[in-house]
C-alpha positions in Angstrom: 38.3 49.4 19.4 39.0 45.8 18.3 35.7 44.1 17.1 37.1 41.1 15.3 40.2 38.9 15.3 41.2 35.9 13.2 44.2 33.7 12.9 45.2 30.9 10.5 48.1 28.6 10.1 48.7 26.5 7.0 51.4 24.0 6.1 53.2 25.2 3.1 53.4 21.7 1.7 49.5 21.5 1.7 49.4 24.6 -0.6 52.2 23.2 -2.8 50.3 19.9 -3.1 47.1 21.6 -4.1 48.8 23.7 -6.7 50.7 20.7 -8.1 47.5 18.6 -8.2 45.0 21.1 -9.4 47.2 23.8 -11.1 45.6 26.9 -12.4 42.1 25.9 -11.4 43.1 26.0 -7.7 45.1 29.2 -8.2 42.3 31.0 -10.0 39.7 29.9 -7.4 41.6 31.2 -4.4 43.9 34.0 -5.6 43.5 37.2 -7.6 45.6 37.8 -10.7 47.7 40.2 -8.7 48.4 37.7 -6.0 49.3 35.0 -8.6 51.7 37.4 -10.4 53.3 38.4 -7.2 53.9 34.8 -6.0 55.0 33.4 -9.3 57.9 35.9 -9.4 59.2 34.8 -6.0 61.9 32.1 -5.5 59.8 30.6 -2.6 56.5 31.0 -4.4 54.7 28.3 -2.3 55.6 30.1 0.9 54.0 33.3 -0.5 50.9 31.5 -1.7 50.6 29.9 1.7 50.9 33.3 3.5 48.2 34.7 1.3 46.0 31.7 1.9 46.4 32.1 5.6 45.7 35.8 5.3 42.4 35.1 3.6 41.4 32.6 6.2 42.3 34.9 9.1 40.4 37.8 7.5 37.3 35.6 7.0 37.5 34.6 10.7 37.8 38.2 11.8 34.8 39.2 9.7 32.6 36.0 9.8 30.3 37.4 12.5 29.5 40.3 10.3 29.7 38.8 6.7 28.9 35.1 6.8 29.3 34.4 3.1 32.6 35.7 1.8 34.4 34.8 -1.4 38.2 34.0 -1.7 38.6 36.9 -4.1 36.8 39.5 -1.9 40.3 40.4 -0.6 43.7 40.7 -2.2 46.9 40.6 -0.2 49.3 43.3 -1.3 52.6 44.5 0.0 53.9 48.0 0.3 57.4 49.1 -0.8 58.8 48.0 2.6 57.2 44.5 2.2 54.4 45.0 4.8 51.3 43.2 3.9 47.8 44.7 3.8 44.4 43.9 2.3 42.9 45.4 -0.8 39.2 44.8 -0.4 36.4 44.1 -2.8 32.7 43.2 -2.9 31.0 42.6 0.4 34.1 43.3 2.5 34.4 46.7 0.9 30.7 47.4 1.4 30.9 46.4 5.1 34.2 48.1 6.0 33.7 51.4 4.1 35.5 54.2 6.0 34.3 53.0 9.4 36.6 50.0 10.0 40.2 49.3 9.6 41.5 45.8 8.9 45.2 45.0 9.6 47.1 41.8 9.0 50.5 40.3 9.9 51.9 37.3 8.0 54.9 35.2 9.0 56.4 31.9 7.9 58.8 29.3 8.9 60.3 26.6 6.6 57.1 24.5 7.2 54.2 26.8 8.0 52.7 30.2 7.2 50.6 32.1 9.7 48.5 35.2 9.6 46.7 37.3 12.2 43.9 39.7 11.2 42.5 42.5 13.4 39.3 44.4 12.6 39.0 47.7 14.4 36.3 50.3 14.6 37.8 53.7 13.6 35.6 55.7 15.9 
C-alpha cells in the first residue's frame, strides 16, 4: 500500500550556478562522496547532480509526515548496472524504513530540468 509520495523538479542551471558559486562546500553539504564521484565522471555532470538533488527533495516530501527533520546525506542515490536509480538509506531514514517499507524513485531529465518521483510503500 502506498503511504507516501513526493515529486520535485529542478532547473539544471540552478544546480550549475550553485556549484559554480559555492563549489565543494555546496557539493559536500548536499551530496555523498559516492554521488559526487558518480556525477563528476559524467559528461553532463550538472544534469546528474540535478537529478540527485530532485531525488533527495522528492524522498523528503514522501517521508516528511513520518520523519520531519531529515539531512541531505541521509540518502544516497545510486544506479544499478542497467542505470536504474535507487536509494541507499542512512540514519533516520534507515531506522524508519527498516524492513517494513519500500522506497522507490524514478528520475528523468530534459535539456533544462530534472524531475524525480518517490513512492513510499508499506510491504505488508
